[in-house]
N, C-alpha and C positions, 0 to 999 in steps of 0.2 A: 242239102249238102251231104256228100257221102265221104266215108273214110273207111279204113280197113282196121280190123282187129286181129291180132295174132292168136292162133289156136295151136294146140299140140295134139297130134295123133298118138295117143298113149301106147298103141300097139307097135308103133315104129320106134318110139323113143328108147334109146339105150343109156340115157343119163350120162352122156359123155362130157357134159358141161361146156361144150363149145359155144352154145348159145349164150350162156351166162357170161362167159369170158369176153365175148365180142360186143355185148350190149353196152352202148355208151351211156345209157341212163339207168342202168340196173333195174330195168323193167322185168327181167327174168332172174329169179333166184332159185337155186337148188339147195335144199336143206339136207345135208348128209346125216343129220342127227335124228331125223324123223322118218316116218313112213310116207310123208308127203313127197311127191316127186318134184314137180316144178311149180313154183308160184309165179303167176303172171300178174303184172300190175299195169293194166291198160292205160291208166292215167299218166304213167311215166313214159309210155311208148311214143316215139316220134315218127314211127313208120319208116325208119331207115332200111329195114329188112336185112340188116347184117346177120341177124339170127337165122333167117331163112337160108342165106348163102352159106353159112357156116355148118349147117346141119348135115352130117354125112348120110343120114337115113331119110332125109326129106320128111321128117316128122313134124316140122313146123310149117304152117301155112297161114295165109290171110283170108279172112272172109270180109265181104263188104258189109258195112253197116250204114244205114241211111238214117239220118237224124239231124 
C-alpha cells in the first residue's frame, strides 16, 4: 500500500499561513510565538492536497511513502 506525506521546502516557505487556513483537519499549524516555523501532523492529514493548491510559492509538496 502506498500513500503520500506532505513536506515543506523551507527555502520557499514565506509563512503566509494559507496552508494552515485551508487545512480541514488542522494537520498544519503555524506557531507565531516561537521560532518553529510549521508543524506538520501526518496522522491528521487526509491527503486532500488543499495545502498544496493554496501555497503561493509551491513550498508544499508530497512524497510517496510505501508501507
